[in-house]
C-alpha positions in Angstrom: 63.3 -40.6 37.4 63.2 -39.9 33.9 66.0 -37.5 32.2 65.0 -35.0 29.6 64.3 -37.1 26.4 65.2 -35.1 23.1 61.9 -34.0 21.1 61.8 -36.4 18.3 62.3 -33.4 15.9 65.8 -33.1 17.2 66.0 -36.8 16.6 65.0 -36.3 13.0 67.4 -33.7 12.6 70.5 -35.1 13.9 70.1 -38.9 13.3 68.3 -39.0 9.9 68.6 -35.3 8.0 72.2 -34.4 8.7 73.8 -37.3 8.3 72.5 -37.6 4.8 72.9 -34.3 4.0 69.6 -33.5 3.1 68.0 -29.9 3.1 64.6 -29.2 4.9 63.2 -28.8 1.8 64.2 -32.2 0.1 63.2 -33.9 3.4 59.8 -32.3 3.4 59.4 -33.2 -0.2 60.4 -36.9 0.4 57.9 -37.0 3.1 55.2 -35.6 1.2 54.7 -32.6 3.5 55.2 -28.7 3.6 58.3 -27.5 4.5 56.6 -25.3 7.2 55.1 -28.8 8.8 58.6 -30.3 8.8 60.1 -26.9 10.0 57.7 -26.8 13.0 58.2 -30.6 13.7 62.3 -29.9 13.8 62.1 -27.2 16.0 59.9 -28.9 18.5 56.7 -26.8 18.0 54.8 -29.8 16.9 54.9 -33.4 17.7 54.8 -36.6 15.8 51.3 -37.5 14.7 50.5 -41.3 13.7 50.7 -40.3 10.1 53.6 -38.5 10.5 55.1 -41.6 12.2 54.3 -43.6 9.1 55.7 -41.1 6.7 59.2 -41.1 8.6 59.2 -45.0 9.0 58.7 -45.3 5.3 61.6 -42.6 4.3 64.0 -43.4 6.9 63.4 -47.4 7.2 62.4 -47.2 10.9 59.2 -48.3 12.5 56.2 -46.0 13.1 56.0 -47.2 16.5 59.7 -46.3 17.4 58.6 -42.3 16.4 55.5 -42.5 18.5 57.1 -43.9 21.5 59.8 -41.2 21.3 56.8 -38.7 21.1 55.0 -40.5 24.2 57.9 -40.1 26.3 58.8 -36.6 25.5 55.3 -35.7 26.2 55.1 -37.7 29.4 58.4 -35.8 30.5 57.1 -32.5 29.8 53.8 -33.0 31.5 55.7 -34.2 34.6 58.1 -31.3 34.3 55.4 -28.3 34.0 54.6 -29.0 37.4 51.0 -28.8 36.5 49.1 -30.1 39.3 46.0 -32.1 38.3 43.1 -32.6 40.5 42.7 -36.1 40.5 41.7 -38.5 43.4 42.8 -42.0 43.8 39.9 -44.4 43.3 41.6 -47.6 44.1 
């Protein structure tokens, strides 16, 4: 069973922004996004889009795939945890 993965925004804050001593404003400017957009991401209100994954990969010398994988894992965990019952029948 999958444990609660952190929201990717939390990872960005703890592993990228804080160790470099950057502000949200400085980071947003470097990424080429608004402060509001970055703040929403850091606070878990929005997820990482493919475009943001590329921006993050360039800024922090990572891969876009790593960011999108984190987002996918978080999204899957959240969907399973909400207990939402999907009305789907097995076909095969």
